[in-house]
N, CA, C and O atoms as a Tinker XYZ file with bonds, in Angstrom:
   412  protein
     1  N      5.697000   -1.470000   -8.620000    73     2
     2  CA     5.694000    0.327000   -9.131000    64     1     3
     3  C      3.918000    0.891000   -8.988000    63     2     4     5
     4  O      2.904000    0.511000   -9.574000    81     3
     5  N      4.125000    1.826000   -8.053000    73     3     6
     6  CA     2.641000    2.471000   -7.746000    64     5     7
     7  C      2.268000    3.182000   -9.021000    63     6     8     9
     8  O      3.123000    3.915000   -9.516000    81     7
     9  N      1.059000    3.053000   -9.634000    73     7    10
    10  CA     0.518000    3.919000  -10.654000    64     9    11
    11  C     -0.498000    4.743000  -10.205000    63    10    12    13
    12  O     -0.488000    5.864000  -10.713000    81    11
    13  N     -1.576000    4.462000   -9.215000    73    11    14
    14  CA    -2.387000    5.346000   -9.029000    64    13    15
    15  C     -3.217000    5.272000   -7.385000    63    14    16    17
    16  O     -3.779000    4.277000   -6.926000    81    15
    17  N     -3.107000    6.402000   -6.829000    73    15    18
    18  CA    -3.482000    6.310000   -5.736000    64    17    19
    19  C     -5.224000    6.283000   -5.636000    63    18    20    21
    20  O     -5.719000    7.021000   -6.489000    81    19
    21  N     -6.006000    5.741000   -4.965000    73    19    22
    22  CA    -7.351000    5.863000   -5.130000    64    21    23
    23  C     -8.262000    5.136000   -3.851000    63    22    24    25
    24  O     -7.732000    4.469000   -2.962000    81    23
    25  N     -9.426000    5.350000   -3.929000    73    23    26
    26  CA   -10.171000    4.882000   -2.885000    64    25    27
    27  C    -11.117000    3.954000   -3.428000    63    26    28    29
    28  O    -11.509000    4.064000   -4.590000    81    27
    29  N    -11.545000    2.960000   -2.588000    73    27    30
    30  CA   -12.240000    1.719000   -3.003000    64    29    31
    31  C    -13.549000    1.855000   -1.974000    63    30    32    33
    32  O    -13.258000    2.030000   -0.790000    81    31
    33  N    -14.963000    1.791000   -2.321000    73    31    34
    34  CA   -15.871000    1.853000   -1.343000    64    33    35
    35  C    -16.135000    0.594000   -1.029000    63    34    36    37
    36  O    -16.103000   -0.387000   -1.771000    81    35
    37  N    -16.418000    0.659000    0.180000    73    35    38
    38  CA   -16.990000   -0.911000    1.030000    64    37    39
    39  C    -18.016000   -1.279000    0.746000    63    38    40    41
    40  O    -18.873000   -0.405000    0.613000    81    39
    41  N    -18.328000   -2.390000    0.572000    73    39    42
    42  CA   -19.729000   -3.542000    0.560000    64    41    43
    43  C    -20.494000   -2.739000    1.584000    63    42    44    45
    44  O    -20.141000   -1.984000    2.489000    81    43
    45  N    -21.913000   -3.248000    1.039000    73    43    46
    46  CA   -22.978000   -3.008000    2.038000    64    45    47
    47  C    -22.945000   -3.740000    3.210000    63    46    48    49
    48  O    -22.588000   -4.917000    3.177000    81    47
    49  N    -23.235000   -3.258000    4.133000    73    47    50
    50  CA   -23.886000   -1.893000    4.578000    64    49    51
    51  C    -22.628000   -0.594000    4.845000    63    50    52    53
    52  O    -22.804000    0.552000    5.259000    81    51
    53  N    -21.788000   -1.046000    4.575000    73    51    54
    54  CA   -20.461000   -0.061000    5.219000    64    53    55
    55  C    -20.650000    1.030000    3.550000    63    54    56    57
    56  O    -21.073000    0.769000    2.424000    81    55
    57  N    -20.111000    2.204000    4.170000    73    55    58
    58  CA   -19.996000    3.282000    3.343000    64    57    59
    59  C    -18.763000    4.199000    3.114000    63    58    60    61
    60  O    -18.715000    5.252000    2.478000    81    59
    61  N    -17.651000    3.467000    3.872000    73    59    62
    62  CA   -16.484000    4.291000    3.874000    64    61    63
    63  C    -15.322000    3.979000    2.803000    63    62    64    65
    64  O    -14.914000    2.841000    2.571000    81    63
    65  N    -14.929000    4.946000    2.291000    73    63    66
    66  CA   -13.603000    4.735000    1.241000    64    65    67
    67  C    -12.391000    4.271000    1.589000    63    66    68    69
    68  O    -11.658000    5.147000    2.048000    81    67
    69  N    -11.873000    3.065000    1.521000    73    67    70
    70  CA   -10.865000    2.478000    1.797000    64    69    71
    71  C     -9.560000    2.905000    0.782000    63    70    72    73
    72  O     -9.703000    2.983000   -0.438000    81    71
    73  N     -8.504000    3.120000    1.348000    73    71    74
    74  CA    -7.424000    3.817000    0.645000    64    73    75
    75  C     -6.931000    2.722000    0.165000    63    74    76    77
    76  O     -6.852000    1.724000    0.881000    81    75
    77  N     -6.544000    2.718000   -1.039000    73    75    78
    78  CA    -5.756000    1.490000   -2.039000    64    77    79
    79  C     -5.018000    2.242000   -2.969000    63    78    80    81
    80  O     -5.274000    3.408000   -3.268000    81    79
    81  N     -3.913000    1.425000   -3.516000    73    79    82
    82  CA    -3.032000    1.969000   -4.434000    64    81    83
    83  C     -2.871000    0.686000   -5.748000    63    82    84    85
    84  O     -2.675000   -0.521000   -5.610000    81    83
    85  N     -3.011000    1.357000   -6.785000    73    83    86
    86  CA    -2.905000    0.249000   -7.949000    64    85    87
    87  C     -1.131000    0.175000   -8.336000    63    86    88    89
    88  O     -0.364000    1.035000   -8.769000    81    87
    89  N     -0.951000   -1.105000   -7.994000    73    87    90
    90  CA    -0.045000   -1.678000   -8.323000    64    89    91
    91  C      0.795000   -2.285000   -9.445000    63    90    92    93
    92  O      0.065000   -3.173000   -9.886000    81    91
    93  N      1.588000   -2.292000   -9.937000    73    91    94
    94  CA     2.260000   -3.232000  -11.218000    64    93    95
    95  C      3.234000   -4.152000  -10.620000    63    94    96    97
    96  O      4.280000   -3.646000  -10.213000    81    95
    97  N      3.085000   -5.297000  -10.510000    73    95    98
    98  CA     4.053000   -6.251000   -9.867000    64    97    99
    99  C      5.313000   -6.325000  -11.067000    63    98   100   101
   100  O      5.138000   -6.389000  -12.284000    81    99
   101  N      6.679000   -6.294000  -10.300000    73    99   102
   102  CA     7.606000   -6.514000  -11.035000    64   101   103
   103  C      7.730000   -7.891000  -11.851000    63   102   104   105
   104  O      7.876000   -7.865000  -13.073000    81   103
   105  N      7.675000   -8.963000  -11.212000    73   103   106
   106  CA     7.921000  -10.471000  -11.499000    64   105   107
   107  C      6.992000  -10.389000  -12.861000    63   106   108   109
   108  O      7.546000  -10.263000  -13.953000    81   107
   109  N      5.764000  -10.454000  -12.768000    73   107   110
   110  CA     4.862000  -10.835000  -13.868000    64   109   111
   111  C      4.043000   -9.533000  -14.506000    63   110   112   113
   112  O      3.180000   -9.740000  -15.358000    81   111
   113  N      4.311000   -8.354000  -14.115000    73   111   114
   114  CA     3.829000   -7.299000  -14.868000    64   113   115
   115  C      2.304000   -7.413000  -14.765000    63   114   116   117
   116  O      1.611000   -6.940000  -15.666000    81   115
   117  N      1.625000   -8.154000  -13.469000    73   115   118
   118  CA     0.234000   -7.926000  -13.541000    64   117   119
   119  C     -0.007000   -6.673000  -12.586000    63   118   120   121
   120  O      0.867000   -6.150000  -11.895000    81   119
   121  N     -1.194000   -6.325000  -12.656000    73   119   122
   122  CA    -1.536000   -4.601000  -11.861000    64   121   123
   123  C     -2.755000   -5.063000  -11.161000    63   122   124   125
   124  O     -3.826000   -5.494000  -11.589000    81   123
   125  N     -2.221000   -4.821000   -9.757000    73   123   126
   126  CA    -3.498000   -5.135000   -8.793000    64   125   127
   127  C     -3.706000   -3.953000   -8.017000    63   126   128   129
   128  O     -3.262000   -2.835000   -8.278000    81   127
   129  N     -4.687000   -4.414000   -6.668000    73   127   130
   130  CA    -4.846000   -3.165000   -5.874000    64   129   131
   131  C     -4.398000   -3.914000   -4.516000    63   130   132   133
   132  O     -4.463000   -5.091000   -4.159000    81   131
   133  N     -3.921000   -2.744000   -3.916000    73   131   134
   134  CA    -3.078000   -3.081000   -2.537000    64   133   135
   135  C     -3.547000   -1.871000   -1.590000    63   134   136   137
   136  O     -3.415000   -0.667000   -1.808000    81   135
   137  N     -4.166000   -2.545000   -0.409000    73   135   138
   138  CA    -4.668000   -1.906000    0.919000    64   137   139
   139  C     -3.478000   -1.090000    1.381000    63   138   140   141
   140  O     -2.380000   -1.625000    1.535000    81   139
   141  N     -3.671000    0.137000    1.594000    73   139   142
   142  CA    -2.614000    0.807000    2.491000    64   141   143
   143  C     -3.301000    0.975000    4.213000    63   142   144   145
   144  O     -4.203000    1.718000    4.601000    81   143
   145  N     -2.685000    0.235000    4.785000    73   143   146
   146  CA    -3.162000    0.645000    6.058000    64   145   147
   147  C     -2.850000    1.970000    6.931000    63   146   148   149
   148  O     -2.152000    2.922000    6.581000    81   147
   149  N     -3.361000    1.842000    7.839000    73   147   150
   150  CA    -3.159000    3.278000    8.942000    64   149   151
   151  C     -3.946000    4.605000    8.174000    63   150   152   153
   152  O     -4.487000    4.654000    7.069000    81   151
   153  N     -3.797000    5.529000    9.103000    73   151   154
   154  CA    -4.556000    6.751000    8.766000    64   153   155
   155  C     -4.008000    7.821000    8.291000    63   154   156   157
   156  O     -3.515000    8.489000    9.200000    81   155
   157  N     -3.843000    8.403000    6.985000    73   155   158
   158  CA    -2.839000    9.094000    6.658000    64   157   159
   159  C     -1.726000    8.669000    5.742000    63   158   160   161
   160  O     -1.070000    9.426000    5.026000    81   159
   161  N     -1.572000    7.163000    5.869000    73   159   162
   162  CA    -0.427000    6.899000    5.103000    64   161   163
   163  C     -0.341000    6.608000    3.494000    63   162   164   165
   164  O      0.631000    6.268000    2.819000    81   163
   165  N     -1.547000    6.833000    3.159000    73   163   166
   166  CA    -1.762000    7.212000    1.494000    64   165   167
   167  C     -0.728000    8.551000    0.782000    63   166   168   169
   168  O     -0.063000    8.792000   -0.226000    81   167
   169  N     -1.025000    8.997000    1.723000    73   167   170
   170  CA    -0.069000   10.762000    1.405000    64   169   171
   171  C      1.272000   10.272000    1.235000    63   170   172   173
   172  O      1.899000   11.023000    0.488000    81   171
   173  N      1.891000    9.376000    1.611000    73   171   174
   174  CA     3.273000    9.121000    1.803000    64   173   175
   175  C      3.609000    8.381000    0.382000    63   174   176   177
   176  O      4.751000    8.449000   -0.073000    81   175
   177  N      2.626000    7.708000   -0.267000    73   175   178
   178  CA     2.882000    7.008000   -1.629000    64   177   179
   179  C      2.918000    7.999000   -2.630000    63   178   180   181
   180  O      2.192000    8.990000   -2.542000    81   179
   181  N      3.619000    7.845000   -3.485000    73   179   182
   182  CA     3.654000    8.542000   -4.861000    64   181   183
   183  C      3.653000    7.715000   -5.776000    63   182   184   185
   184  O      3.972000    6.539000   -5.602000    81   183
   185  N      3.255000    8.262000   -7.012000    73   183   186
   186  CA     3.631000    7.430000   -8.299000    64   185   187
   187  C      4.861000    7.318000   -8.513000    63   186   188   189
   188  O      5.642000    8.259000   -8.377000    81   187
   189  N      5.313000    5.750000   -9.000000    73   187   190
   190  CA     6.682000    5.495000   -9.371000    64   189   191
   191  C      7.274000    5.005000   -8.106000    63   190   192   193
   192  O      8.454000    4.666000   -8.203000    81   191
   193  N      6.737000    4.893000   -6.972000    73   191   194
   194  CA     7.443000    4.292000   -5.617000    64   193   195
   195  C      7.351000    3.005000   -5.909000    63   194   196   197
   196  O      6.436000    2.498000   -6.558000    81   195
   197  N      8.447000    2.345000   -5.364000    73   195   198
   198  CA     8.237000    0.892000   -5.224000    64   197   199
   199  C      7.783000    0.457000   -3.606000    63   198   200   201
   200  O      8.189000    0.982000   -2.569000    81   199
   201  N      6.813000   -0.669000   -3.754000    73   199   202
   202  CA     6.134000   -0.806000   -2.744000    64   201   203
   203  C      6.051000   -2.290000   -2.321000    63   202   204   205
   204  O      5.641000   -3.092000   -3.160000    81   203
   205  N      6.398000   -2.715000   -1.116000    73   203   206
   206  CA     6.555000   -4.105000   -0.745000    64   205   207
   207  C      5.317000   -4.754000   -0.541000    63   206   208   209
   208  O      4.656000   -4.193000    0.333000    81   207
   209  N      4.729000   -5.822000   -1.085000    73   207   210
   210  CA     3.448000   -6.593000   -0.883000    64   209   211
   211  C      3.667000   -7.632000   -0.284000    63   210   212   213
   212  O      4.568000   -8.462000   -0.400000    81   211
   213  N      2.090000   -7.506000    0.912000    73   211   214
   214  CA     2.106000   -9.087000    1.675000    64   213   215
   215  C      0.731000   -9.197000    1.583000    63   214   216   217
   216  O     -0.075000   -8.270000    1.516000    81   215
   217  N      0.481000  -10.550000    1.583000    73   215   218
   218  CA    -0.793000  -11.021000    1.297000    64   217   219
   219  C     -1.697000  -10.368000    2.772000    63   218   220   221
   220  O     -1.245000  -10.153000    3.896000    81   219
   221  N     -3.082000  -10.175000    2.256000    73   219   222
   222  CA    -4.090000   -9.510000    2.962000    64   221   223
   223  C     -5.284000  -10.232000    2.823000    63   222   224   225
   224  O     -5.971000  -10.193000    1.802000    81   223
   225  N     -5.590000  -10.994000    3.978000    73   223   226
   226  CA    -7.240000  -12.107000    3.669000    64   225   227
   227  C     -6.619000  -13.326000    3.977000    63   226   228   229
   228  O     -5.567000  -13.601000    4.555000    81   227
   229  N     -7.646000  -14.100000    3.380000    73   227   230
   230  CA    -7.727000  -15.551000    3.721000    64   229   231
   231  C     -7.176000  -16.406000    2.472000    63   230   232   233
   232  O     -8.014000  -16.713000    1.625000    81   231
   233  N     -5.959000  -16.783000    2.296000    73   231   234
   234  CA    -5.878000  -17.585000    1.433000    64   233   235
   235  C     -6.212000  -17.433000    0.069000    63   234   236   237
   236  O     -6.811000  -18.217000   -0.668000    81   235
   237  N     -5.589000  -15.957000   -0.238000    73   235   238
   238  CA    -5.797000  -15.297000   -1.724000    64   237   239
   239  C     -7.165000  -14.672000   -1.962000    63   238   240   241
   240  O     -7.348000  -14.344000   -3.134000    81   239
   241  N     -8.212000  -14.422000   -1.084000    73   239   242
   242  CA    -9.389000  -14.084000   -1.322000    64   241   243
   243  C     -9.539000  -12.671000   -0.433000    63   242   244   245
   244  O     -8.887000  -12.428000    0.583000    81   243
   245  N    -10.423000  -11.896000   -0.970000    73   243   246
   246  CA   -10.695000  -10.622000   -0.502000    64   245   247
   247  C    -10.888000  -10.806000    0.992000    63   246   248   249
   248  O    -11.465000  -11.812000    1.406000    81   247
   249  N    -10.404000   -9.828000    1.860000    73   247   250
   250  CA   -10.726000   -9.463000    3.018000    64   249   251
   251  C    -11.879000   -8.637000    3.881000    63   250   252   253
   252  O    -11.981000   -7.482000    3.466000    81   251
   253  N    -12.539000   -8.868000    4.695000    73   251   254
   254  CA   -13.410000   -7.551000    4.879000    64   253   255
   255  C    -14.392000   -7.124000    3.651000    63   254   256   257
   256  O    -14.779000   -7.846000    2.732000    81   255
   257  N    -14.689000   -5.745000    3.889000    73   255   258
   258  CA   -15.665000   -5.439000    2.889000    64   257   259
   259  C    -14.907000   -4.679000    1.890000    63   258   260   261
   260  O    -15.422000   -3.650000    1.452000    81   259
   261  N    -13.747000   -5.046000    1.469000    73   259   262
   262  CA   -13.031000   -4.396000    0.324000    64   261   263
   263  C    -13.191000   -5.504000   -1.022000    63   262   264   265
   264  O    -12.672000   -6.621000   -1.003000    81   263
   265  N    -13.852000   -5.074000   -1.961000    73   263   266
   266  CA   -14.196000   -6.025000   -2.793000    64   265   267
   267  C    -13.057000   -5.789000   -3.810000    63   266   268   269
   268  O    -12.846000   -4.690000   -4.323000    81   267
   269  N    -12.141000   -7.216000   -4.130000    73   267   270
   270  CA   -11.070000   -7.300000   -5.125000    64   269   271
   271  C     -9.831000   -7.022000   -4.779000    63   270   272   273
   272  O     -8.900000   -7.072000   -5.583000    81   271
   273  N     -9.690000   -6.670000   -3.417000    73   271   274
   274  CA    -8.276000   -6.116000   -2.733000    64   273   275
   275  C     -7.850000   -7.715000   -1.843000    63   274   276   277
   276  O     -8.493000   -8.302000   -0.972000    81   275
   277  N     -6.690000   -8.024000   -2.405000    73   275   278
   278  CA    -5.990000   -9.187000   -1.870000    64   277   279
   279  C     -4.942000   -8.800000   -1.192000    63   278   280   281
   280  O     -4.642000   -9.530000   -0.247000    81   279
   281  N     -4.217000   -7.771000   -1.401000    73   279   282
   282  CA    -2.816000   -7.359000   -0.670000    64   281   283
   283  C     -2.901000   -6.194000    0.108000    63   282   284   285
   284  O     -3.876000   -5.463000    0.277000    81   283
   285  N     -1.679000   -6.101000    0.595000    73   283   286
   286  CA    -1.566000   -4.840000    1.441000    64   285   287
   287  C     -0.140000   -4.488000    1.474000    63   286   288   289
   288  O      0.691000   -5.371000    1.683000    81   287
   289  N      0.252000   -3.117000    1.262000    73   287   290
   290  CA     1.374000   -2.244000    1.391000    64   289   291
   291  C      1.834000   -2.639000    2.233000    63   290   292   293
   292  O      1.008000   -2.766000    3.137000    81   291
   293  N      3.280000   -3.106000    2.638000    73   291   294
   294  CA     3.934000   -2.995000    3.978000    64   293   295
   295  C      5.305000   -2.422000    4.014000    63   294   296   297
   296  O      5.858000   -2.301000    5.107000    81   295
   297  N      6.024000   -1.986000    2.701000    73   295   298
   298  CA     7.272000   -0.822000    2.865000    64   297   299
   299  C      6.945000   -0.295000    1.868000    63   298   300   301
   300  O      6.303000   -0.884000    0.998000    81   299
   301  N      7.393000    1.170000    1.768000    73   299   302
   302  CA     7.596000    1.861000    0.687000    64   301   303
   303  C      8.879000    2.350000    0.422000    63   302   304   305
   304  O      9.538000    2.962000    1.263000    81   303
   305  N      9.264000    2.106000   -0.721000    73   303   306
   306  CA    10.807000    2.074000   -1.119000    64   305   307
   307  C     10.829000    3.262000   -2.015000    63   306   308   309
   308  O     10.421000    3.088000   -3.163000    81   307
   309  N     11.355000    4.756000   -1.568000    73   307   310
   310  CA    11.523000    5.755000   -2.413000    64   309   311
   311  C     12.156000    5.633000   -3.877000    63   310   312   313
   312  O     13.262000    5.092000   -3.917000    81   311
   313  N     11.597000    6.068000   -5.096000    73   311   314
   314  CA    12.328000    5.774000   -6.453000    64   313   315
   315  C     13.431000    6.683000   -6.403000    63   314   316   317
   316  O     14.441000    6.076000   -6.760000    81   315
   317  N     13.686000    7.912000   -6.106000    73   315   318
   318  CA    14.931000    8.667000   -6.141000    64   317   319
   319  C     15.735000    8.805000   -5.131000    63   318   320   321
   320  O     16.721000    9.540000   -5.192000    81   319
   321  N     15.416000    8.120000   -4.085000    73   319   322
   322  CA    16.481000    8.055000   -2.869000    64   321   323
   323  C     16.702000    6.351000   -2.286000    63   322   324   325
   324  O     16.023000    5.358000   -2.545000    81   323
   325  N     17.679000    6.467000   -1.589000    73   323   326
   326  CA    17.664000    5.001000   -1.162000    64   325   327
   327  C     17.343000    5.116000    0.461000    63   326   328   329
   328  O     18.129000    5.260000    1.398000    81   327
   329  N     15.812000    4.991000    0.449000    73   327   330
   330  CA    15.450000    5.166000    1.611000    64   329   331
   331  C     14.059000    4.173000    1.562000    63   330   332   333
   332  O     13.367000    3.999000    0.559000    81   331
   333  N     13.811000    3.507000    3.043000    73   331   334
   334  CA    12.736000    2.621000    2.825000    64   333   335
   335  C     11.860000    3.218000    4.286000    63   334   336   337
   336  O     12.425000    3.605000    5.309000    81   335
   337  N     10.746000    3.182000    4.121000    73   335   338
   338  CA     9.619000    3.538000    5.296000    64   337   339
   339  C      8.838000    2.380000    5.259000    63   338   340   341
   340  O      8.590000    1.703000    4.261000    81   339
   341  N      8.358000    2.138000    6.733000    73   339   342
   342  CA     7.805000    1.187000    6.955000    64   341   343
   343  C      6.410000    1.625000    7.168000    63   342   344   345
   344  O      6.143000    2.442000    8.048000    81   343
   345  N      5.534000    1.127000    6.416000    73   343   346
   346  CA     4.147000    1.860000    6.728000    64   345   347
   347  C      3.456000    1.699000    7.844000    63   346   348   349
   348  O      2.662000    2.605000    8.098000    81   347
   349  N      3.538000    0.583000    8.780000    73   347   350
   350  CA     3.265000    0.848000    9.973000    64   349   351
   351  C      3.350000    1.342000   11.022000    63   350   352   353
   352  O      2.551000    1.366000   11.959000    81   351
   353  N      4.842000    1.978000   10.844000    73   351   354
   354  CA     5.245000    2.862000   11.890000    64   353   355
   355  C      4.916000    4.555000   11.194000    63   354   356   357
   356  O      5.457000    5.565000   11.644000    81   355
   357  N      4.108000    4.552000   10.245000    73   355   358
   358  CA     3.819000    5.760000    9.811000    64   357   359
   359  C      2.654000    6.465000   10.650000    63   358   360   361
   360  O      2.535000    7.680000   10.807000    81   359
   361  N      2.007000    5.691000   11.044000    73   359   362
   362  CA     0.376000    6.121000   11.845000    64   361   363
   363  C      0.911000    6.929000   13.014000    63   362   364   365
   364  O      0.095000    7.690000   13.534000    81   363
   365  N      2.065000    6.900000   13.487000    73   363   366
   366  CA     2.727000    7.491000   14.941000    64   365   367
   367  C      2.902000    8.949000   14.351000    63   366   368   369
   368  O      3.180000    9.742000   15.250000    81   367
   369  N      2.823000    9.516000   13.128000    73   367   370
   370  CA     2.940000   10.643000   13.087000    64   369   371
   371  C      4.327000   11.435000   12.702000    63   370   372   373
   372  O      4.403000   12.657000   12.577000    81   371
   373  N      5.377000   10.532000   12.544000    73   371   374
   374  CA     6.815000   10.932000   12.514000    64   373   375
   375  C      7.383000   10.306000   11.601000    63   374   376   377
   376  O      7.325000    9.081000   11.702000    81   375
   377  N      8.175000   10.924000   10.320000    73   375   378
   378  CA     9.009000   10.254000    9.774000    64   377   379
   379  C     10.545000    9.806000   10.277000    63   378   380   381
   380  O     11.431000    9.567000    9.457000    81   379
   381  N     10.753000    9.721000   11.732000    73   379   382
   382  CA    11.903000    9.513000   12.066000    64   381   383
   383  C     12.070000    7.620000   11.946000    63   382   384   385
   384  O     12.987000    6.985000   12.466000    81   383
   385  N     11.188000    7.159000   11.318000    73   383   386
   386  CA    11.525000    5.733000   11.324000    64   385   387
   387  C     11.870000    5.414000   10.028000    63   386   388   389
   388  O     11.450000    4.401000    9.469000    81   387
   389  N     12.830000    6.455000    9.363000    73   387   390
   390  CA    13.375000    5.935000    8.087000    64   389   391
   391  C     14.351000    4.755000    7.922000    63   390   392   393
   392  O     15.191000    4.771000    8.822000    81   391
   393  N     14.457000    4.057000    7.330000    73   391   394
   394  CA    15.643000    2.857000    7.160000    64   393   395
   395  C     16.491000    3.549000    6.027000    63   394   396   397
   396  O     16.051000    3.990000    4.965000    81   395
   397  N     17.489000    3.555000    6.364000    73   395   398
   398  CA    18.443000    3.846000    5.163000    64   397   399
   399  C     19.161000    2.683000    4.674000    63   398   400   401
   400  O     19.653000    1.878000    5.466000    81   399
   401  N     19.250000    2.548000    3.414000    73   399   402
   402  CA    19.569000    1.125000    2.401000    64   401   403
   403  C     20.881000    1.311000    1.720000    63   402   404   405
   404  O     21.507000    0.442000    1.113000    81   403
   405  N     21.228000    2.598000    1.905000    73   403   406
   406  CA    22.652000    2.812000    0.846000    64   405   407
   407  C     23.646000    1.746000    1.276000    63   406   408   409
   408  O     24.018000    1.522000    2.428000    81   407
   409  N     23.992000    1.163000    0.232000    73   407   410
   410  CA    25.587000    0.100000    0.145000    64   409   411
   411  C     26.035000    0.527000   -0.971000    63   410   412
   412  O     27.092000    0.085000   -1.422000    81   411
């Protein structure tokens, strides 16, 4: 479950703000920071959306210049509808990549 969308500033000498989401794990109720890849994909993630998380970095350590971020958001599962969106496909600027999971 997504709590907050926020930006994390990169380490020196980089000064860009990396887009991340604060996520609570369902399994053990821990709160972690997950990187949201591609440009503009953070606009599709809202509070209370479920997000599929994958590893990001080297064997559990932070990758690149983002301190404390060890995970990456892969798939957004909207809370009120039966729709999944693959985050990697959102960078094309189209929402035609919806996966319907109604069963």
